[in-house]
C-alpha positions as CSV (number, residue, x, y, z in Angstrom):
1,M,8.0,13.8,6.6
2,I,9.5,12.1,3.6
3,K,9.7,13.9,0.3
4,L,11.5,13.1,-2.9
5,K,13.5,16.2,-3.7
6,E,15.7,15.3,-6.7
7,A,15.8,12.7,-9.3
8,H,18.1,12.5,-12.2
9,F,19.7,10.1,-14.8
10,L,23.2,9.0,-13.8
11,S,24.4,6.5,-16.6
12,S,23.6,3.5,-18.6
13,A,25.7,0.3,-18.9
14,S,25.6,-2.6,-21.3
15,N,27.1,-4.8,-18.9
16,F,27.5,-5.0,-15.1
17,R,31.2,-4.2,-15.2
18,Q,30.4,-0.6,-16.3
19,A,28.1,-0.1,-13.2
20,P,28.9,3.1,-11.2
21,Q,30.4,2.6,-7.8
22,A,28.0,1.8,-4.9
23,E,27.9,4.9,-2.7
24,C,24.6,4.7,-1.0
25,A,21.7,2.3,-0.5
26,E,20.3,1.0,-3.8
27,I,16.9,0.0,-5.2
28,V,16.6,-2.6,-8.1
29,C,13.7,-2.3,-10.3
30,V,12.8,-5.7,-12.1
31,G,9.9,-7.0,-14.2
32,R,9.0,-8.7,-17.3
33,S,9.1,-6.7,-20.6
34,N,6.2,-4.4,-21.2
35,V,5.2,-4.3,-17.4
36,G,5.6,-0.4,-17.5
37,K,8.9,0.0,-15.6
38,S,9.8,3.3,-17.4
39,S,6.3,4.6,-16.7
40,F,6.7,3.6,-13.2
41,I,10.0,5.4,-12.7
42,N,8.5,8.4,-14.5
43,L,5.5,8.4,-12.2
44,F,7.7,7.8,-9.1
45,T,10.1,10.8,-9.7
46,G,7.5,13.1,-11.2
47,Q,9.6,13.4,-14.3
48,K,7.7,12.4,-17.4
49,G,10.7,11.7,-19.7
50,L,13.3,10.6,-17.2
51,A,13.1,6.8,-18.1
52,K,12.8,6.1,-21.9
53,S,10.6,3.4,-22.9
54,S,10.6,1.3,-26.2
55,S,7.6,0.5,-28.4
56,T,9.2,-2.8,-29.0
57,P,9.0,-5.1,-25.8
58,G,12.4,-6.4,-24.8
59,K,14.4,-3.9,-27.1
60,T,15.8,-1.8,-24.3
61,Q,18.9,-4.0,-23.0
62,L,20.7,-1.3,-21.1
63,I,21.1,-1.1,-17.3
64,N,20.1,2.4,-16.3
65,F,21.1,4.1,-13.1
66,F,19.4,7.1,-11.5
67,N,20.2,9.3,-8.4
68,L,17.5,10.0,-6.2
69,V,17.5,12.4,-3.1
70,F,14.9,12.3,-0.4
71,E,14.4,14.8,2.4
72,C,13.6,13.3,5.9
73,N,13.0,15.6,8.6
74,G,15.5,18.1,7.1
75,E,18.2,15.5,6.3
76,R,19.0,14.9,2.6
77,V,19.1,11.1,2.1
78,P,20.7,9.9,-1.3
79,L,19.5,6.5,-2.9
80,K,20.3,5.0,-6.1
81,L,17.7,3.3,-8.5
82,I,18.8,0.7,-10.8
83,D,16.5,-0.2,-13.7
84,L,17.3,-3.7,-15.2
85,P,16.2,-4.8,-18.7
86,G,12.8,-6.3,-18.9
87,F,12.5,-10.2,-18.8
88,G,10.7,-12.4,-21.2
89,Y,10.6,-10.8,-24.7
90,A,14.2,-10.3,-25.6
91,K,15.0,-12.3,-28.8
92,V,18.7,-13.4,-28.1
93,S,20.6,-16.8,-28.4
94,K,20.6,-19.2,-25.5
95,Q,24.2,-18.7,-25.1
96,I,23.8,-14.9,-24.7
97,K,20.9,-15.4,-22.4
98,A,22.9,-17.8,-20.3
99,S,25.8,-15.3,-20.1
100,W,23.5,-12.5,-19.1
101,E,21.7,-14.4,-16.4
102,K,25.1,-15.5,-14.9
103,N,26.4,-11.9,-14.9
104,L,23.0,-10.8,-13.4
105,L,23.3,-13.3,-10.6
106,D,26.9,-12.2,-9.9
107,F,26.0,-8.5,-9.9
108,L,22.9,-8.8,-7.6
109,C,24.9,-11.2,-5.2
110,Q,27.9,-9.0,-4.9
111,R,26.2,-5.7,-4.9
112,R,25.8,-5.4,-1.1
113,S,24.5,-1.9,-1.3
114,I,21.3,-3.2,-2.8
115,K,18.6,-2.9,-0.1
116,L,15.2,-3.1,-1.9
117,F,14.1,-5.2,-5.0
118,L,10.8,-3.6,-6.6
119,H,9.1,-6.5,-8.5
120,L,6.8,-4.9,-11.0
121,I,3.8,-6.9,-12.0
122,D,1.0,-6.3,-14.5
123,S,-2.0,-6.2,-12.4
124,R,-4.1,-7.7,-15.3
125,H,-2.0,-10.8,-15.5
126,I,-1.4,-12.3,-12.2
127,G,0.6,-15.6,-11.7
128,L,2.5,-15.5,-15.1
129,E,5.3,-18.1,-15.2
130,N,8.0,-15.1,-15.9
131,D,6.9,-13.4,-12.7
132,R,7.0,-16.6,-10.7
133,R,10.5,-17.2,-11.9
134,V,11.5,-13.6,-11.0
135,E,10.0,-14.0,-7.5
136,E,11.7,-17.3,-7.0
137,F,15.1,-15.8,-8.1
138,L,14.8,-12.9,-6.0
139,S,13.9,-14.9,-3.0
140,S,16.8,-17.3,-3.6
141,I,19.3,-14.5,-3.5
142,K,17.9,-12.1,-1.0
143,L,20.0,-11.2,2.1
144,G,18.8,-10.7,5.5
145,D,19.0,-6.8,5.2
146,Q,17.2,-6.9,1.8
147,K,13.5,-6.6,1.0
148,I,11.3,-7.5,-2.0
149,L,8.4,-5.2,-2.6
150,K,5.8,-6.2,-5.3
151,V,4.3,-3.2,-7.2
152,Y,1.3,-3.9,-9.4
153,T,1.1,-1.7,-12.5
154,K,-1.5,-0.6,-15.1
155,A,-4.3,-0.1,-12.6
156,D,-6.1,2.1,-15.1
157,K,-6.9,-1.1,-17.1
158,L,-8.8,-2.6,-14.2
159,K,-12.3,-2.2,-13.2
160,N,-13.0,-0.3,-10.0
161,G,-14.0,-3.4,-8.2
162,E,-10.8,-5.2,-9.1
163,K,-8.8,-2.1,-7.8
164,K,-10.6,-2.1,-4.5
165,R,-9.8,-5.8,-4.0
166,F,-6.1,-5.1,-4.6
167,L,-6.0,-2.3,-2.1
168,A,-8.1,-4.3,0.4
169,R,-5.3,-7.0,0.3
170,G,-2.7,-4.2,1.1
171,E,-1.2,-4.5,-2.4
172,I,0.6,-1.6,-3.9
173,L,-1.4,-0.6,-7.1
174,I,-0.4,2.1,-9.3
175,S,-1.4,3.8,-12.5
176,T,0.2,6.4,-14.7
177,L,-3.2,8.0,-15.1
178,K,-5.1,9.9,-12.5
179,T,-7.6,7.2,-11.5
180,E,-9.3,6.4,-8.3
181,H,-8.3,3.5,-6.1
182,T,-4.5,3.5,-6.4
183,M,-1.8,4.3,-3.9
184,P,-1.1,8.0,-3.4
185,L,2.4,9.0,-4.6
186,Q,3.4,10.3,-1.1
187,E,2.5,6.9,0.4
188,L,4.6,5.1,-2.3
189,H,7.5,7.3,-1.7
190,L,7.3,6.6,2.1
191,K,7.0,2.9,1.7
192,I,10.0,2.6,-0.8
193,F,12.0,5.0,1.4
194,Q,11.3,2.9,4.7
195,D,12.0,-0.3,3.0
196,A,15.2,0.6,1.3
197,L,16.7,2.2,4.5
198,G,14.9,0.1,7.1
199,R,13.6,3.3,8.7
200,E,10.1,3.6,10.2
């Protein structure tokens, strides 16, 4: 039996040098701006205001770190969740963007404690160029003990038939609203826990 027992905000960093020490397995949450990462984190942890969202896509440029504690058969298992800024909307110079991308690459390649990449995708807009680039980037840096898991957001914006097709393909489909035909939260906890730690 897997249960998420605790979740709390740890720290924010404006650059990767400020990242806290890696003390346990880590999960990285990535996605384009306005995909609903903050809403996903709040849903996943069961804490409505844990992750702060901005009304302006791409405005949030901090890297946010959260501590999670799961309980597995009586054992307390710590994990860390790393929320990266959204891709695609940030209005910055090419020089700043190039520097950010290099620092991001260095961080993700050197942070061996990362075990799972959660790639959040808006279920209404499949196949966008930004999402393809994120997928290619993650695939190019992924190590043998790391996994990539796609999570499709904003299911409440879909028709029921579309939701059923997602789930029939075995996709992870979520909504911040209590709608039908989305993955139950307990199953989502179990899937992410297993993929992050390699446990069955």
